[in-house]
C-alpha positions as CSV (number, residue, x, y, z in Angstrom):
1,X,76.8,49.6,61.8
2,X,77.6,52.2,64.3
3,X,79.2,52.1,67.6
4,X,76.3,51.8,69.8
5,X,75.3,48.7,67.9
6,X,78.4,46.9,67.9
7,X,78.8,47.9,72.0
8,X,75.3,46.5,72.4
9,X,76.0,43.1,70.8
10,X,79.1,42.6,72.3
11,X,77.4,43.6,75.7
12,X,74.4,41.0,75.1
13,X,77.1,38.3,74.2
14,X,78.8,38.9,77.1
15,X,76.1,38.9,79.2
16,X,74.3,35.9,78.0
17,X,77.8,34.0,77.9
18,X,78.2,34.7,81.6
19,X,74.7,33.8,82.2
20,X,74.3,30.4,80.0
21,X,78.2,29.6,80.0
22,X,78.4,27.4,82.9
23,X,75.4,25.6,82.2
24,X,76.2,24.6,78.4
25,X,79.5,23.5,80.1
26,X,78.0,21.9,82.9
27,X,75.5,20.1,80.3
28,X,78.5,19.0,78.2
29,X,80.6,17.2,81.1
30,X,77.3,14.6,81.7
31,X,78.4,13.3,78.6
32,X,82.0,12.9,79.2
33,X,83.6,9.4,80.5
34,X,86.0,10.9,82.4
35,X,85.6,10.4,86.0
36,X,86.0,14.3,86.6
37,X,83.4,16.8,85.5
38,X,85.6,18.2,82.6
39,X,84.8,19.3,78.9
40,X,88.6,18.9,77.6
41,X,90.4,17.0,77.1
42,X,87.4,15.0,75.8
43,X,87.7,11.0,76.2
44,X,84.3,9.2,75.3
45,X,80.7,10.3,74.9
46,X,78.6,8.0,77.2
47,X,75.3,8.2,78.9
48,X,76.5,6.0,81.7
49,X,76.5,8.8,84.5
50,X,72.7,9.1,84.0
51,X,72.4,5.9,85.3
52,X,74.9,6.5,88.0
53,X,72.6,9.1,89.0
54,X,69.6,6.9,89.4
55,X,71.7,4.1,91.0
56,X,72.4,6.3,93.7
57,X,69.9,4.9,96.6
58,X,70.9,7.6,99.1
59,X,70.0,10.8,96.3
60,X,66.6,8.6,95.3
61,X,65.5,8.2,98.7
62,X,66.1,11.9,99.2
63,X,64.5,12.8,96.4
64,X,61.6,11.0,97.4
65,X,61.6,12.5,100.5
66,X,61.8,15.6,99.4
67,X,58.6,15.1,97.3
68,X,56.8,14.0,100.4
69,X,58.0,17.1,102.1
70,X,57.4,19.4,99.4
71,X,53.7,18.2,98.9
72,X,52.9,18.8,102.6
73,X,54.5,22.2,102.5
74,X,52.3,23.2,99.5
75,X,49.2,21.6,101.0
76,X,49.3,24.0,104.3
77,X,51.3,26.8,102.8
78,X,48.9,27.8,100.1
79,X,45.9,27.9,102.3
80,X,47.8,30.0,105.0
81,X,49.1,32.4,102.4
82,X,46.0,32.7,100.9
83,X,44.3,33.5,104.0
84,X,46.9,36.1,105.2
85,X,46.5,37.6,101.7
86,X,42.6,38.0,102.3
87,X,43.2,39.6,105.7
88,X,45.6,42.2,104.8
89,X,43.0,42.9,102.1
90,X,40.0,43.5,104.8
91,X,41.9,45.4,107.1
92,X,42.4,49.4,107.9
93,X,45.4,50.8,106.5
94,X,47.3,50.8,109.9
95,X,46.4,47.4,111.3
96,X,47.5,46.1,107.5
97,X,50.8,47.4,107.4
98,X,51.6,45.8,111.4
99,X,50.0,42.2,110.0
100,X,52.1,42.6,107.1
101,X,55.5,43.0,109.0
102,X,54.4,40.1,111.2
103,X,53.6,38.0,108.4
104,X,56.9,38.8,106.3
105,X,59.4,38.7,108.9
106,X,60.0,34.7,108.9
107,X,61.6,35.5,105.4
108,X,64.2,37.7,106.9
109,X,65.2,35.2,109.4
110,X,68.3,33.3,108.7
111,X,67.3,29.4,108.0
112,X,69.7,28.6,110.7
113,X,67.6,29.9,113.4
114,X,64.1,29.0,112.1
115,X,65.6,25.3,111.6
116,X,67.4,25.3,115.5
117,X,64.2,27.2,117.1
118,X,61.7,24.3,115.5
119,X,63.8,21.6,116.8
120,X,64.1,23.4,120.7
121,X,60.1,24.2,120.3
122,X,58.4,21.2,119.3
123,X,61.1,19.0,121.4
124,X,59.5,20.9,124.0
125,X,56.0,20.1,123.0
126,X,56.2,16.7,122.2
127,X,57.8,15.8,125.6
128,X,55.6,18.2,127.4
129,X,52.4,16.3,126.0
130,X,53.8,12.9,125.5
131,X,53.8,13.0,121.8
132,X,57.0,11.5,120.5
133,X,55.3,11.0,117.2
134,X,55.7,14.5,116.5
135,X,59.7,14.8,116.8
136,X,60.5,13.2,113.4
137,X,62.2,14.6,110.3
138,X,59.3,14.9,108.2
139,X,56.8,16.9,110.5
140,X,59.5,19.3,111.9
141,X,60.8,19.8,108.1
142,X,57.5,20.2,106.9
143,X,56.4,23.1,110.1
144,X,59.7,24.6,109.7
145,X,59.4,25.2,105.7
146,X,56.0,26.6,106.4
147,X,57.0,29.4,108.8
148,X,58.8,31.2,105.8
149,X,57.6,29.4,102.6
150,X,53.9,30.8,103.3
151,X,54.8,34.5,103.2
152,X,55.9,33.6,99.7
153,X,52.7,32.4,98.7
154,X,51.3,35.3,100.3
155,X,53.1,37.7,98.2
156,X,51.7,36.2,95.1
157,X,48.3,36.1,96.5
158,X,48.5,40.0,97.5
159,X,49.5,40.5,93.8
160,X,46.7,39.1,92.6
161,X,44.2,40.6,94.7
162,X,45.1,44.2,93.8
163,X,43.9,43.7,90.5
164,X,40.2,42.4,92.1
165,X,37.0,43.9,91.6
166,X,35.5,43.8,95.0
167,X,32.1,45.2,93.4
168,X,31.4,41.8,92.3
169,X,31.4,40.2,95.5
170,X,29.1,42.9,96.8
171,X,27.0,42.2,94.0
172,X,26.4,38.8,94.6
173,X,26.0,39.2,98.2
174,X,23.3,41.5,97.2
175,X,21.7,38.9,94.9
176,X,20.9,36.6,98.0
177,X,24.6,34.6,97.8
178,X,26.3,33.3,101.3
179,X,30.1,34.4,101.7
180,X,30.8,30.6,101.0
181,X,29.4,30.8,97.7
182,X,30.7,34.3,97.0
183,X,34.0,32.9,97.8
184,X,33.8,29.7,96.0
185,X,32.4,31.1,92.6
186,X,33.6,34.5,92.6
187,X,37.0,34.9,94.2
188,X,38.6,31.5,93.8
189,X,38.2,31.0,90.2
190,X,39.7,34.7,90.2
191,X,42.5,33.5,92.3
192,X,42.8,30.3,90.1
193,X,46.1,31.3,88.5
194,X,47.5,32.7,91.6
195,X,47.0,29.5,93.5
196,X,49.0,27.7,90.8
197,X,51.6,30.1,90.8
198,X,52.0,30.0,94.7
199,X,51.8,26.1,94.7
200,X,54.8,26.0,92.1
201,X,56.7,28.7,94.1
202,X,55.9,27.2,97.6
203,X,57.1,23.7,96.0
204,X,60.5,24.9,94.6
205,X,61.2,26.9,98.0
206,X,60.8,23.7,99.7
207,X,62.9,21.4,97.1
208,X,65.9,23.9,97.3
209,X,66.1,24.7,100.8
210,X,69.0,23.7,102.6
211,X,69.7,25.7,105.9
212,X,66.2,25.2,107.8
213,X,66.1,21.7,106.4
214,X,69.3,20.6,107.5
215,X,68.6,21.0,111.3
216,X,65.1,19.7,111.2
217,X,65.2,16.5,108.8
218,X,67.2,14.8,112.0
219,X,68.3,11.8,110.4
220,X,66.4,11.5,107.5
221,X,67.8,13.3,104.2
222,X,66.1,15.2,101.8
223,X,67.4,15.9,97.9
224,X,69.3,18.8,98.6
225,X,71.1,17.8,101.8
226,X,71.9,14.6,100.0
227,X,73.4,16.0,97.2
228,X,75.4,18.5,99.7
229,X,76.8,15.7,101.1
230,X,77.7,14.1,97.8
231,X,79.7,17.4,96.7
232,X,81.7,17.7,99.9
233,X,82.8,13.9,99.9
234,X,83.8,14.5,96.0
235,X,82.1,15.2,93.0
236,X,81.3,13.3,89.5
237,X,79.9,14.2,86.6
238,X,76.4,12.3,87.7
239,X,75.7,15.5,89.0
240,X,76.1,17.2,85.8
241,X,73.5,14.6,84.5
242,X,71.2,15.9,87.1
243,X,71.9,19.6,86.1
244,X,70.9,18.3,82.5
245,X,67.7,16.8,83.6
246,X,66.7,20.1,85.6
247,X,67.5,22.3,82.4
248,X,65.5,19.8,80.1
249,X,62.5,19.8,82.3
250,X,62.8,23.8,82.8
251,X,63.1,24.1,78.8
252,X,59.9,22.1,78.3
253,X,58.0,23.6,80.8
254,X,58.9,27.3,79.5
255,X,58.2,26.7,75.8
256,X,54.9,25.0,76.8
257,X,53.7,28.1,78.7
258,X,55.2,30.4,76.0
259,X,52.7,28.5,73.9
260,X,49.8,28.6,76.3
261,X,50.3,32.5,76.7
262,X,50.3,33.0,72.9
263,X,47.3,30.9,72.2
264,X,45.6,32.7,75.2
265,X,46.6,35.9,73.7
266,X,45.5,35.4,70.1
267,X,42.5,33.9,71.3
268,X,41.7,37.3,72.8
269,X,42.3,39.2,70.1
270,X,45.8,40.6,70.8
271,X,48.7,41.0,68.5
272,X,49.6,37.2,68.2
273,X,46.2,36.9,66.7
274,X,47.7,38.7,63.6
275,X,50.7,36.0,63.6
276,X,51.0,34.0,60.5
277,X,50.8,30.9,62.7
278,X,47.3,31.5,63.8
279,X,46.1,31.8,60.2
280,X,46.7,28.5,59.1
281,X,44.9,25.7,60.4
282,X,48.0,23.2,60.5
283,X,50.3,25.7,62.3
284,X,47.4,26.7,64.4
285,X,47.0,23.0,65.9
286,X,50.5,22.5,66.0
287,X,51.3,25.5,68.2
288,X,48.5,24.1,70.7
289,X,50.3,24.3,74.2
290,X,49.2,20.5,74.7
291,X,51.0,19.8,71.2
292,X,53.9,21.6,71.5
293,X,54.1,19.5,75.2
294,X,53.6,16.2,73.4
295,X,56.2,16.9,70.5
296,X,58.7,18.0,73.1
297,X,58.5,14.7,75.5
298,X,58.4,13.0,72.2
299,X,61.8,14.3,71.2
300,X,63.2,14.2,74.2
301,X,62.2,10.6,74.7
302,X,63.7,9.5,71.4
303,X,67.0,11.3,72.2
304,X,67.2,9.4,75.4
305,X,66.4,6.1,73.8
306,X,69.0,6.7,71.2
307,X,71.5,7.9,73.9
308,X,70.5,4.7,76.0
309,X,71.3,2.4,73.0
310,X,74.9,3.6,72.6
311,X,77.6,1.4,74.0
312,X,80.9,3.5,75.0
313,X,82.7,0.4,76.6
314,X,84.9,-0.2,73.4
315,X,85.7,3.6,73.6
316,X,86.4,3.7,77.0
317,X,88.6,0.7,77.0
318,X,90.8,1.8,74.3
319,X,91.3,5.3,76.6
320,X,92.5,2.8,79.3
321,X,94.6,0.9,77.3
322,X,96.0,4.3,76.3
323,X,96.8,5.4,80.0
324,X,98.5,2.1,80.7
325,X,100.8,2.1,78.0
326,X,101.4,6.2,78.5
327,X,102.2,5.0,82.6
328,X,104.3,1.9,81.0
329,X,106.5,4.4,79.0
330,X,106.9,6.8,82.0
331,X,108.1,3.9,83.9
332,X,110.5,2.6,81.2
333,X,111.9,6.2,80.6
334,X,112.3,6.5,84.7
335,X,114.4,2.8,84.6
336,X,116.6,4.1,81.8
337,X,117.4,7.3,83.7
338,X,118.5,5.6,86.7
339,X,120.2,2.8,84.9
340,X,122.2,6.2,83.4
341,X,122.6,7.5,86.6
342,X,123.9,4.3,88.4
343,X,126.9,4.4,85.4
344,X,128.0,7.9,86.1
345,X,127.9,7.2,89.8
346,X,129.0,3.9,90.2
347,X,126.4,3.2,92.8
348,X,123.6,0.9,92.8
349,X,120.2,2.8,92.9
350,X,117.0,0.8,93.9
351,X,114.6,0.3,90.9
352,X,111.4,2.1,90.7
353,X,109.3,-1.2,91.2
354,X,110.7,-2.1,94.4
355,X,108.4,-2.3,97.3
356,X,109.1,1.5,98.4
357,X,108.5,2.8,94.7
358,X,111.8,4.3,94.2
359,X,111.5,6.6,97.3
360,X,114.6,5.9,98.6
361,X,116.4,5.9,95.1
362,X,119.7,8.1,96.2
363,X,120.8,6.0,99.1
364,X,122.9,2.6,97.9
365,X,121.8,-0.8,98.8
366,X,124.1,-2.7,100.9
367,X,124.7,-6.5,101.4
368,X,122.0,-8.4,102.8
369,X,122.9,-9.0,106.8
370,X,123.8,-12.2,108.1
371,X,121.1,-14.1,109.9
372,X,121.2,-14.1,113.6
373,X,121.7,-17.5,115.1
374,X,119.1,-19.1,116.2
375,X,118.7,-19.5,120.1
376,X,116.7,-22.1,121.7
377,X,114.2,-21.0,124.2
378,X,111.9,-23.3,126.3
379,X,111.2,-20.9,128.9
380,X,107.6,-20.8,130.3
381,X,107.1,-17.4,128.8
382,X,106.7,-19.3,125.3
383,X,109.4,-17.4,123.6
384,X,108.4,-14.0,124.1
385,X,111.7,-12.9,125.0
386,X,113.4,-15.2,122.1
387,X,116.0,-12.2,121.1
388,X,117.7,-12.4,124.6
389,X,120.2,-15.4,125.0
390,X,119.7,-17.7,128.0
391,X,122.6,-16.5,130.7
392,X,125.4,-19.1,130.7
393,X,125.8,-21.3,133.9
394,X,128.9,-22.8,135.0
395,X,129.4,-26.3,134.7
């Protein structure tokens, strides 16, 4: 093994450790019973943090709001992006560069500016036409996000259109097809993979957006804003449980897509068709994308069910009792130290179980003061000045 191989292996190990190390640590903290996300010291294996996550009403409400807003953004941003890409493909080069700059500009504008400008603009419009129903968090957030998310979809469509052979559409028109028929039967099927990719990208961009959404959502909350509010007020391992769910869904999607791509390549006669996995009918069936997805879902479902049946209450009770015993031992040690200090100095030191918890342990206690004589006060003020003795009158 030469020096270059050792250096390359060390670099790859350091790179992947830096890349995936935090994800692994965060995933482990989701199964530790500690109230603070940590791996060491390990307390008890538990799956209660997943229940804590789903039991958070604010997060679940924000998740539903994010789904509604995300679907609205996809429904509007994808057609807008497709229209922009088609317009750019039909324009002359000089006009194309100008329009491209205009359409791509919202990506470069800070999200804070987009959020504030959306509120100001639509606030004026709703007051001007008397349509107050437009000034709500759902509508403003969808409109605010579309201003830049549609540019992401447009970039995906532009990349796909660069590989389109325009002579197919021209041949369809020459054979008597209308422009609408040519678009539906030739161009749209060709753009189908790009439409799926653009929809997925716009949905993710809508879900993760914070800078614009925090202004436009008004009194509502999305999943991102609710999550940021929770982190601001203190974190717990339920957020690690959320990370585990996201990582799991990502792995399922990535492995299923890999199986789909390999099968597609094998059917096209590519390098994957020469793999031993596709020579055997059984392995060929097992590597089908649908079968791979079903197997992954079944495995994850089984692990989830087994984890939900595990009861960590006994382990957590033992850990709590151990902490209480340790605390009592520390108290006994503190009392012994105070008694030794009293014996050396000959003064009385307050015990740590006093009302002040031993905060004034260096000050000696004095004898209790004699009670003040009770003074009768039958004045019209109801004893409000009971501490002041009445004046003596001469007989």
